[in-house]
Steps between C-alpha positions, in 0.01 A plus 500: 500500500271798547687831502388751761608857570475718809499856365572822689582861422797637694584866549813650653358600838690349794183347647410332172850362457506358852160336465600355164796333668255340744291365213814376328614322817168315519514419129843342539387310808207319336711374206212512251652338192212602273500867606704805397506830687447767232591856595388806302654838575695793366836401349680670791330265748623179339837518676318403822323201344677162539613330182283198584195716428360586159581869465266711286617863478222738392474877472206651687573864414160582351321362803736694727412830334127465552462263794810544711284554806335160454780241501262202512435557130847383402443140606213486250640722226826306472299204367370715213852556365633305203753334730217322680477255210758296693216386726339310214783249537334392825183298546383663825594837647468631855492881482566636848674764713852493644383501864401134475638156580469161332463193719565130430127463428568683173650182358162324518279798416341433161149649486283409205387857438621858520540586868551823694554594858228677696491877531329718759403824327132468399283480811242768427223542247669821381823326406336198338265723304785717370701193401203371300441843350863522385475151353188606310678807361745266329217270388651223710315225680524472877425155638438618856838397640612785726811537718742335262853489637811656351660162422381322186588148389396367162599412149761741369274642228217565745728671752641728230153585370370582847805717573459692174136581566564575867770748398258691279225498762743620769604788277136589440428505874802719572415743219128529565378361831797619705644786298435761769424292807629206698165368613452357849591154624318261538280665241590583140874558533780587259757290683340174387424600140707214363304251711171631364648473152626145544160392624333657198749341262485145633120503522490599134767277350491177700187287480576285803729623777537440870577737789701294748602668826669182623729449203603848384571819699472309827592729795856491633376524861337157501597221735372237257716246317677608183406162352148633437591842358722524188530880487530747788449877479606767750209720600496820706558376853729529801466131586763242405573475214483870421697633205506840667654361818752308291597805297542702822738240642271376775581135426876539469571321829274203433664157474414303187554164669220569748237544229241243395523473121163326483324808639420778252615796709825330606561381144480858373724629777754225432534591132510870581796432730665275240462775240735728695798266460 
């Protein structure tokens, strides 16, 4: 049997811990026999990680000293640590964020090539040109695939290689492009440095990859069937399902039994409510 891993980095913030419990609830629900939920994080965080998960304690102290104001780096940098060798025990790895859900469609999701979700950060000539320029500085190739999502699914070696390069490119961007400025969204913007870096890394390392908005990072507000979308991601929204509304208690009075588990937004809300018990 193929061995698959869903990999996340977990920090100790209350919001992260609550969203991780939502992901874990969905993971338990789909009963994916070939899949392990692998959780990286500081040793102090592991007490909140269920024993059914693969726990990978890592120290991120050096990153904290220099990049404490850019927490998105940790999800990448943890895969550069020696402890990440555990992922080579798996055939395919889904590297994603904690504010996500797995659906039953995951059990039949077996793409033939490296696949990512779809991002939404490179809409202008300025941004695309600066991404290409940064790629050229590293003597990397860029295949013309822009707006690569934050979730990556591929062979374990490829995912680790992409994460390693993306970590270095993110650090470069923070040190040089955004050392003294934030930039302006939706232009060249510090807040999405790791997304620029992941795009640069996957374009360089992976000969043939697919950006699939339907399969990875699908929006949690959709009314479509979960049977068509293996992986759901919470975006910035006030519509159901909104992680912000959930974290603020706006769904506390909702009844689970009234929800349609075939509908993406209800499916996410259901597992968010389950995660509280």
